[in-house]
N, C-alpha and C positions, 0 to 999 in steps of 0.2 A: 504494499499500499504506500503510495507516494504522499509526501508531505505537501500540504497546501501552503500557499503564501502566508495565510493567517497562522497556521501552525508554526512556520518558521519565525514569524514576528513574535509570537507568544514565547517560543523557546529563547529568542534573543533577549526579550524583556526579562525573562526569568534568570537568564545567565548574568545579565547586568545587575539585577537585584542581588543575586547571590554574591557577586564580586563586591558590590557596595557594602553589603552586610559584613563581609570578611574584612574589608578596609576599615569600617567603623570600629569593629572589635579590636583591630590593631591599634587604632588611634586612641581608643578609650582605655586600653590597658598598656600604658607605656612601660618601658624598662624601669627596674627598681632605681631609685635615687642612690647615689654613692653611699649615703649614710645608712640606708637600709641594707645594702649589700654588706657593708662593714660590720654593722650590728649582728646580722645573721651569722657572718663568718666567726665573730668572737664567741657567740653562743655555741656554734658548732665545734669550734676548737676546744672549748671547755668540756663539752659532752664527750668529745673524742679523747681528751686527756683523762677524764674519769675512767672511761672504758679501757685505756691503756695502763691505768694505774700510775699515771705520771702526775703525782700530787703537786710538785713544784709548778708544772705548766699550768695546772687548773687554777692553782693559787695566784699565779702571775696575771691571770685574766680578771681577777677581782679588783674593784676600784680601791684606791688607797685607803679610804675610810673603812672598808671591809677588812683589808689586810691588817690595819692597825688594831682591829678588835681581836685578832688571833695572834698567838705567839709565833706561829709558823704554819707551813702547809699541813703538817700532821694533824693539828688541832682543827684547822679549817675542814679538812677532809672528814674527820670524825663527826663534826657538826652536820656536814652535808649528808653523810651516811645516816645519821640519826633523824634528821628533820626534813630532808629533801630526797628521800629515797627514789622517787620516780625520776628525778633529774639524774641522780647518780647511776641508775640502771636503765636509762633510756635505750630503747631498741629502735624506735622510729620517731622522727620529728616531722612536724609540718608547721609552716608559718601561715596562718590563715589570713593575715592582713599585714600591711606595712606598719612600721613603728610609728607611734603617734607622739607628738611633742607634748610635754607637760606644761600646762599654763604657767606663765611667769618663770619658767626655767628652760630656756631654749637649748641649753646643753644637756638636757635630760630628756630621754625618750622611753616610752614603754613598748616592749615587744611581746605580743602573745605568741606562745608556742604550744602546739598540741603534741603531747608526748604519749607514746605508747610503749609500755614495758614489755618484757619478754613473755609475760603471761597474757598479753592482749588487753590489759587494763589501760584506760585513758585517763590522762590528767591534763588540765590546761595550766600552764605556768605563765606568769606575767613577770617578765625580766625587766628590771629597771636598769637602763643603760645610761652611762655618764661619759660625756665627751671630755677627754683629758686635754691639758694644755698642748700636748704635742700633736693633737688632732686624732689620736687613736680613741677607741671606745672601750670601756671596761664595764663589767657587771657590778652594779651598785646594790642590787637586791633582787630577790625572787620571792613571789607569792604563789602558792599552789592552790588551784581550785579543782577539787576532785569532780569527776563525772561518773555517771552510772553506765556509760557506754562501753561496750567491748568492741575491740577491733577484730573482725572476723574475716 
């Protein structure tokens, strides 16, 4: 069966609409800002350091105020193991949104992270990130929000 002129026009219009929709999706979901990329990288590096058992590397990614609260990496890791177990044993991470600025504190941002442990339990963590004078980002705090969801 041959296509009519009307069929060809309709197919052409549909193709144009599909292309326009794809272009709009690209425009409305831009690449991450450099601070978002840097913040995510710091969080991933700390989670990786926990997994490798590299206490010093994990401790080094904490903000100076956090480091000052602990005698050294060993005490810091003991606290993380006791109170932030999902972060310490993270199996899978997802960043559901970009980091948001804290009002009246432009050098502080909050990054939500969805964490799945090896048993499939999910926890949302709110990482408080602080920009340092050298331009790097450090972890200045973490708050856990437990969920009832299982990762299947």
